[in-house]
N, CA and C of each residue as an Amber inpcrd file, in Angstrom:
protein
   309
   9.3200000   3.6050000  -6.3900000   9.2980000   2.1640000  -6.2550000
   8.0390000   1.6600000  -6.9430000   8.1790000   0.6510000  -7.7630000
   7.0310000   0.1110000  -8.4830000   6.6500000  -1.2330000  -7.8980000
   5.3940000  -1.3570000  -7.5670000   4.8800000  -2.6090000  -7.0260000
   4.2420000  -3.4550000  -8.1190000   4.1370000  -2.9140000  -9.3200000
   3.4660000  -3.6480000 -10.3720000   4.4350000  -4.1600000 -11.4290000
   5.6780000  -4.3950000 -11.0880000   6.6340000  -4.9090000 -12.0570000
   6.0580000  -6.2080000 -12.6060000   5.7550000  -6.2070000 -13.8910000
   5.0900000  -7.3440000 -14.4970000   3.6000000  -7.3690000 -14.1980000
   3.0970000  -6.3580000 -13.5060000   1.6910000  -6.3020000 -13.1280000
   0.9180000  -5.3810000 -14.0410000  -0.1830000  -4.8480000 -13.5450000
  -1.0880000  -4.0700000 -14.3800000  -1.3840000  -2.7250000 -13.7370000
  -1.1460000  -1.6580000 -14.4710000  -1.5780000  -0.3340000 -14.0370000
  -2.9600000  -0.1130000 -14.6370000  -3.8700000   0.4600000 -13.8730000
  -5.2290000   0.6300000 -14.3770000  -5.6900000   2.0650000 -14.2340000
  -6.6380000   2.4260000 -15.0840000  -7.2220000   3.7720000 -15.0430000
  -8.1830000   3.8720000 -13.8630000  -8.5840000   5.0930000 -13.5610000
  -9.5390000   5.2920000 -12.4740000 -10.8780000   4.6350000 -12.8150000
 -11.2850000   4.7080000 -14.0870000 -12.5400000   4.0710000 -14.5050000
 -12.4640000   2.5530000 -14.3380000 -11.3320000   1.9650000 -14.6880000
 -11.1630000   0.5140000 -14.5280000 -11.1730000   0.1360000 -13.0470000
 -10.5640000   0.9690000 -12.2030000 -10.5730000   0.7120000 -10.7640000
 -12.0030000   0.7590000 -10.2210000 -12.7710000   1.7710000 -10.6350000
 -14.1580000   1.8790000 -10.1690000 -14.9860000   0.6660000 -10.6050000
 -14.7490000   0.2170000 -11.8140000 -15.4830000  -0.9650000 -12.2950000
 -15.0770000  -2.2030000 -11.5000000 -13.7890000  -2.3470000 -11.2230000
 -13.3180000  -3.4680000 -10.4170000 -13.9930000  -3.4450000  -9.0490000
 -14.1200000  -2.2730000  -8.4510000 -14.7710000  -2.1490000  -7.1400000
 -16.2400000  -2.5570000  -7.1950000 -16.8760000  -2.3610000  -8.3390000
 -18.2710000  -2.7740000  -8.4940000 -18.3900000  -4.2900000  -8.6250000
 -17.3760000  -4.9150000  -9.2080000 -17.4490000  -6.3400000  -9.5080000
 -16.8150000  -7.2310000  -8.4480000 -15.8920000  -6.6780000  -7.6660000
 -15.1470000  -7.4670000  -6.6810000 -15.1850000  -6.7360000  -5.3490000
 -15.3740000  -7.4640000  -4.2810000 -15.3550000  -6.8720000  -2.9470000
 -13.9010000  -6.6850000  -2.5110000 -13.4630000  -5.4490000  -2.4470000
 -12.0920000  -5.1390000  -2.0340000 -12.0990000  -4.6210000  -0.6010000
 -11.1970000  -5.1460000   0.2030000 -11.0480000  -4.6970000   1.5870000
  -9.7220000  -3.9870000   1.7420000  -9.7370000  -2.8560000   2.4410000
  -8.4930000  -2.1410000   2.7000000  -7.6330000  -2.9700000   3.6390000
  -6.3580000  -3.0690000   3.3600000  -5.4590000  -3.8160000   4.2350000
  -4.2740000  -2.9310000   4.6060000  -3.8660000  -3.0220000   5.8470000
  -2.7660000  -2.2150000   6.3580000  -1.4440000  -2.9370000   6.1100000
  -0.7010000  -2.4270000   5.1730000   0.6280000  -2.9770000   4.8950000
   1.5910000  -1.8140000   4.7700000   2.7750000  -2.0010000   5.3010000
   3.7680000  -0.9380000   5.2770000   4.9680000  -1.4130000   4.4750000
   5.2120000  -0.7420000   3.3640000   6.3400000  -1.0720000   2.5090000
   7.2380000   0.1460000   2.3670000   8.5080000  -0.0760000   2.0560000
   9.3990000   1.0680000   1.8280000   8.8850000   1.9180000   0.6670000
   9.1000000   3.2090000   0.7650000   8.6960000   4.1310000  -0.2920000
   9.9100000   4.9580000  -0.6870000   9.9790000   5.2990000  -1.9560000
  11.0890000   6.1300000  -2.4020000  11.0320000   7.5070000  -1.7650000
   9.8180000   8.0250000  -1.6060000   9.6270000   9.3220000  -0.9780000
   8.6990000   9.1010000   0.2000000   9.1470000   9.3930000   1.3770000
   8.4060000   9.0830000   2.5950000   7.0270000   9.6910000   2.6890000
   6.7530000  10.6990000   1.8670000   5.4640000  11.3740000   1.9660000
   4.3750000  10.7050000   1.1250000   4.7010000   9.6060000   0.4510000
   3.6960000   8.9430000  -0.3800000   2.5960000   8.3420000   0.4890000
   1.3750000   8.6260000   0.1220000   0.2260000   8.0400000   0.8050000
  -0.3320000   6.9560000  -0.0960000  -0.0400000   5.7100000   0.2240000
  -0.5250000   4.5890000  -0.5670000  -1.4670000   3.7550000   0.2890000
  -2.5220000   3.2780000  -0.3380000  -3.4900000   2.4200000   0.3300000
  -3.5550000   1.1210000  -0.4650000  -3.5910000   0.0020000   0.2450000
  -3.6550000  -1.2970000  -0.3980000  -5.0190000  -1.9160000  -0.1490000
  -5.5690000  -2.5380000  -1.1970000  -6.8460000  -3.2250000  -1.1140000
  -6.6550000  -4.6580000  -1.5960000  -7.3560000  -5.5820000  -0.9900000
  -7.2430000  -6.9890000  -1.3590000  -8.6270000  -7.5690000  -1.6020000
  -8.6950000  -8.4950000  -2.5540000  -9.9550000  -9.1510000  -2.8420000
  -9.7320000 -10.4090000  -3.6540000 -10.7820000 -11.2240000  -3.7450000
 -10.7310000 -12.4530000  -4.5300000 -11.4380000 -12.2200000  -5.8620000
 -10.7590000 -12.5910000  -6.9370000 -11.2930000 -12.4290000  -8.2890000
 -11.6490000 -13.8060000  -8.8370000 -12.8600000 -13.9700000  -9.3410000
 -13.2320000 -15.2710000  -9.9170000 -12.5480000 -15.4670000 -11.2720000
 -11.9360000 -16.6330000 -11.4470000 -11.2950000 -16.9750000 -12.7130000
 -12.1070000 -18.0020000 -13.4830000 -12.9150000 -18.7500000 -12.7850000
 -13.7400000 -19.7850000 -13.3930000 -14.6330000 -20.3800000 -12.3240000
 -15.2770000 -21.4720000 -12.6450000 -16.1580000 -22.1300000 -11.6960000
 -15.3640000 -22.5830000 -10.4750000 -15.6890000 -22.0030000  -9.3230000
 -15.0340000 -22.3240000  -8.0490000 -13.5170000 -22.0990000  -8.0600000
 -13.0270000 -21.2440000  -8.9470000 -11.5960000 -20.9170000  -8.9920000
 -11.4630000 -19.4180000  -8.7580000 -10.7110000 -19.0670000  -7.7170000
 -10.5170000 -17.6630000  -7.3620000  -9.0370000 -17.3720000  -7.1990000
  -8.6700000 -16.1220000  -7.4160000  -7.2920000 -15.6800000  -7.2020000
  -7.3350000 -14.3760000  -6.4280000  -6.4650000 -14.2840000  -5.4220000
  -6.3700000 -13.0620000  -4.6280000  -5.5810000 -12.0170000  -5.4170000
  -6.0750000 -10.7940000  -5.3920000  -5.3350000  -9.6820000  -5.9780000
  -5.1370000  -8.6170000  -4.9140000  -4.0980000  -7.8240000  -5.0930000
  -3.8460000  -6.6590000  -4.2390000  -3.7400000  -5.4570000  -5.1670000
  -4.4990000  -4.4150000  -4.8420000  -4.4830000  -3.1780000  -5.6150000
  -3.8600000  -2.0950000  -4.7530000  -2.9150000  -1.3750000  -5.3280000
  -2.2920000  -0.2420000  -4.6390000  -2.8710000   1.0300000  -5.2210000
  -3.3660000   1.9020000  -4.3520000  -3.9150000   3.1950000  -4.7690000
  -3.0180000   4.2920000  -4.2070000  -2.6200000   5.2120000  -5.0640000
  -1.7540000   6.3040000  -4.6450000  -2.0500000   7.5020000  -5.5470000
  -1.1380000   8.4570000  -5.5510000  -1.2320000   9.6060000  -6.4490000
   0.0140000   9.6340000  -7.3190000  -0.0940000  10.2850000  -8.4580000
   1.0230000  10.3640000  -9.4010000   2.0130000  11.4220000  -8.9200000
   3.3030000  11.0510000  -8.8180000   4.3000000  12.0410000  -8.4170000
   4.8500000  12.7970000  -9.6290000   5.3310000  14.0000000  -9.3850000
   6.0910000  14.7480000 -10.3860000   7.5340000  14.6930000  -9.9150000
   8.4080000  14.1850000 -10.7820000   9.7920000  13.9260000 -10.4180000
  10.7280000  14.8650000 -11.1670000  11.7120000  15.4030000 -10.4690000
  12.7960000  16.1520000 -11.1000000  13.7930000  15.1110000 -11.5990000
  13.8030000  14.8650000 -12.9070000  14.6210000  13.7850000 -13.4550000
  16.1220000  14.0450000 -13.3570000  16.5300000  15.2900000 -13.2340000
  17.9650000  15.5740000 -13.1270000  18.5350000  15.1300000 -11.7820000
  17.7000000  15.1240000 -10.7460000  18.1630000  14.7280000  -9.4190000
  17.3760000  13.5440000  -8.8440000  16.4380000  13.0250000  -9.6310000
  15.5370000  11.9650000  -9.2030000  14.9570000  12.2870000  -7.8260000
  14.4060000  13.4820000  -7.7400000  13.8050000  13.9080000  -6.4810000
  12.3420000  14.2720000  -6.7180000  11.5610000  14.1270000  -5.6810000
  10.1420000  14.4270000  -5.7420000   9.9400000  15.9310000  -5.7740000
   9.1620000  16.3950000  -6.7430000   8.8040000  17.8060000  -6.8170000
   7.4920000  18.0480000  -6.0770000   6.4900000  17.2180000  -6.4120000
   5.2040000  17.3250000  -5.7350000   4.3520000  16.1080000  -6.0710000
   3.2970000  15.9260000  -5.2810000   2.2980000  14.8920000  -5.5520000
   1.1390000  15.5560000  -6.2610000   0.7090000  14.9980000  -7.3840000
  -0.4420000  15.5380000  -8.0930000  -1.7210000  15.0010000  -7.4500000
  -2.8460000  15.5080000  -7.8970000  -4.1360000  14.9830000  -7.4440000
  -4.5900000  13.8170000  -8.3140000  -3.8230000  13.5100000  -9.3590000
  -4.1870000  12.4210000 -10.2650000  -3.9920000  11.0760000  -9.5690000
  -5.0280000  10.2380000  -9.5600000  -4.9070000   8.9380000  -8.8980000
  -4.0950000   7.9560000  -9.7350000  -3.4930000   7.0110000  -9.0540000
  -2.7250000   5.9500000  -9.6890000  -3.1720000   4.6410000  -9.0550000
  -3.5550000   3.6870000  -9.8740000  -4.0130000   2.3900000  -9.3860000
  -3.2180000   1.3040000 -10.0960000  -2.8110000   0.3030000  -9.3490000
  -2.1150000  -0.8120000  -9.9810000  -2.3900000  -2.1050000  -9.2390000
  -2.5130000  -3.1670000 -10.0180000  -2.6370000  -4.4960000  -9.4310000
  -1.2250000  -4.9800000  -9.1850000  -0.9190000  -5.2710000  -7.9480000
   0.4350000  -5.6740000  -7.5640000   0.7010000  -7.1130000  -7.9840000
   1.9230000  -7.3640000  -8.4340000   2.2910000  -8.7230000  -8.8200000
   3.5270000  -9.2220000  -8.0820000   4.1840000  -8.3540000  -7.3410000
   5.4050000  -8.7540000  -6.6380000   5.0700000  -9.7260000  -5.5050000
   5.7530000 -10.8660000  -5.4320000   5.4710000 -11.8530000  -4.3740000
   5.6020000 -11.2770000  -2.9610000   6.4600000 -10.2710000  -2.7790000
   6.6290000  -9.6560000  -1.4590000   5.3590000  -8.9920000  -0.9560000
   4.5580000  -8.4590000  -1.8710000   3.2920000  -7.8320000  -1.4840000
   2.3420000  -8.8900000  -0.9390000   2.2780000 -10.0340000  -1.6110000
   1.3740000 -11.1030000  -1.1730000   1.8830000 -11.7700000   0.1020000
   3.2030000 -11.8530000   0.2550000   3.7730000 -12.3760000   1.4980000
   3.4480000 -11.4200000   2.6530000   3.5220000 -10.1220000   2.4040000
   3.1570000  -9.1320000   3.4230000   1.7020000  -9.2380000   3.8040000
   0.8490000  -9.4830000   2.8340000  -0.5770000  -9.6510000   3.1080000
  -0.8210000 -10.8790000   3.9700000  -0.1110000 -11.9600000   3.7030000
  -0.2490000 -13.1700000   4.5180000   0.2070000 -12.9370000   5.9540000
   1.2750000 -12.1640000   6.1300000   1.7600000 -11.8370000   7.4860000
   0.7190000 -11.0340000   8.2580000   0.1110000 -10.0720000   7.5820000
  -0.9180000  -9.2510000   8.2290000  -2.1010000 -10.1350000   8.6280000
  -2.5190000 -11.0190000   7.7420000  -3.6450000 -11.9130000   8.0390000
  -3.3120000 -12.8530000   9.1870000  -2.0920000 -13.3760000   9.2290000
  -1.6780000 -14.2800000  10.2920000  -1.6170000 -13.5580000  11.6340000
  -1.2010000 -12.2950000  11.6220000  -1.1040000 -11.5270000  12.8650000
  -2.4820000 -11.2260000  13.4550000  -3.5050000 -11.1870000  12.6040000
  -4.8650000 -10.9200000  13.0850000  -5.4840000 -12.1320000  13.7570000
  -4.9490000 -13.3080000  13.4990000  -5.5240000 -14.5360000  14.0640000
  -5.0810000 -14.7740000  15.4740000
């Protein structure tokens, strides 16, 4: 399942730089996964776009899977990290629900 449809996949170096420039907070969100064993962590933060203009982003951190393409089944999870800025509206709606539940 891809959460970055129309979004941005980033390298580990780009993720580390983003963490230096933007305060990201881990957020607990539970979304369906193609393979139940996926360990994904979501982070949220505000990115400055201009003077007094900010936009919320959500970053999903996981590991790269190895897939058996003949059966579309998971072979194993690699140690290689995968980072992506989520763009699906459902991710941001889920974040709003989590924030509302905390109030």
